[in-house]
C-alpha positions as CSV (number, residue, x, y, z in Angstrom):
1,M,0.0,0.0,0.0
2,A,1.2,3.5,-0.7
3,S,0.2,6.7,1.1
4,D,0.5,10.3,0.4
5,M,-0.2,11.4,4.0
6,S,3.5,12.4,4.7
7,T,5.3,15.3,3.4
8,P,9.0,15.0,2.5
9,E,9.9,17.1,5.6
10,Q,8.1,14.6,7.8
11,L,9.9,11.7,6.3
12,I,13.3,13.3,6.6
13,R,12.6,14.4,10.2
14,S,11.2,11.2,11.5
15,G,12.6,8.5,9.2
16,A,9.6,6.5,10.3
17,I,7.1,4.4,8.4
18,T,3.3,4.2,8.7
19,L,1.8,0.9,9.5
20,S,-1.5,0.1,7.7
21,V,-4.1,-2.2,9.2
22,S,-6.9,-3.3,6.7
23,S,-9.5,-5.7,7.9
24,D,-13.1,-6.8,7.4
25,D,-13.5,-7.2,11.2
26,L,-14.9,-3.9,12.4
27,A,-14.8,-4.9,16.1
28,A,-11.2,-6.0,16.1
29,T,-10.1,-3.0,14.1
30,R,-12.0,-0.7,16.5
31,A,-10.4,-2.4,19.5
32,A,-6.9,-2.1,18.1
33,F,-7.4,1.6,17.3
34,D,-8.8,2.4,20.7
35,K,-5.9,0.7,22.5
36,L,-3.3,2.5,20.4
37,A,-5.2,5.8,20.8
38,V,-4.4,5.9,24.6
39,G,-1.7,8.6,24.9
40,A,-1.6,9.0,21.1
41,N,-2.1,11.9,18.7
42,V,-5.2,10.9,16.8
43,T,-5.0,12.6,13.4
44,N,-8.3,11.3,12.1
45,Q,-10.9,9.8,14.3
46,R,-12.5,6.7,12.8
47,K,-15.3,7.7,10.4
48,E,-17.2,6.6,7.4
49,E,-15.5,7.4,4.1
50,F,-16.4,6.5,0.5
51,F,-14.3,3.3,0.7
52,G,-15.3,2.2,4.3
53,I,-14.3,3.2,7.8
54,Y,-10.9,5.0,8.2
55,G,-8.9,6.5,11.0
56,D,-5.2,7.2,11.7
57,L,-3.0,8.2,14.6
58,T,0.5,8.4,15.8
59,D,1.0,6.3,18.9
60,K,2.7,7.3,22.1
61,Y,6.0,5.9,20.8
62,G,5.9,8.0,17.6
63,V,4.7,5.2,15.3
64,S,2.1,6.2,12.7
65,W,-0.9,3.9,12.1
66,M,-3.7,3.8,9.5
67,F,-6.8,1.7,10.1
68,A,-9.3,0.8,7.3
69,V,-12.4,-1.4,7.2
70,G,-13.9,-2.0,3.8
71,N,-17.5,-1.3,2.7
72,A,-18.4,-5.0,3.3
73,Q,-19.6,-4.1,6.8
């Protein structure tokens, strides 16, 4: 998966990657998001998008995460 959510400056500064979690299991994805959201910077709360449910955050350790659940739900 590719993402355009980072600017070149962010990549140079952090040198980090973004982990993407895609699933058909809404409950499991919600639980993982909620656990990682504790102490995190939630950039986008989970919400319905044209392709399904999406949310992203940077956890308390500085790791970026994207969560997506497809429209099958």
